[in-house]
C-alpha positions, 0 to 999 in steps of 0.5 A: 500500500504506497499513498500519494501526497496526502491521501487518507488512510485509516487504521483502527477508524481514525484516518490520518494523512501521511505522504511517506506510509511505505517510503521507509519500508523499501530496502529495509531488514529487521534481523534478530538473532545470535552474533556469530563469526566476527572479522574486523576490518582495517583498510589502508586510508585508516577506516575501519569496519566489521563483518559478522554473521547474524544467525537466525533459526527456523523451528517447524513440524515436518510431514513426518511429524516431527519438529525440526530446526534451521539455521541461517546465516546472514552475512552483515557489515557495520562501522562508525558507532555500531563497530564501538557499541559491537567491539566494547558489549558484543560477545559471540553468541549474543542475542541481538537485533539488527536493522539495516538496507540488503546490499548485493555484490558480485564476486569473482572467485577464480573464474567463476563468479558468485553473488554475496547478499549482505546487511549494512548495519544502520541500527543494533539492539543487545537482547541479552547476553545468553547464548541461544543456539548452541 
């Protein structure tokens, strides 16, 4: 639902006028998972960033009726204030929420071309200091 300028919309019987209802949701991702596999990268020009993974877990019931778990690893990059927060407060296994944008990059590995999908973190929140997935 993308609205034109000054178009009214209704939520719970109340009418609102807003021009950017869905604009803030374009290319936006929010993940809750566990911090894993940090790599601190120092570039020649002094720019520092961290490459890490967020592990998310999906639990479902299979056709046979057994409970199954599926783990997904999401590559994330952070720099600036987020890098400082991660350096000071985050250890491997800590549950955290990240928000950012999805970036696709083409990589040349040998003679093969691969596409890496990563998340550039714009905000993060530490949810607990306990390891959730072992």
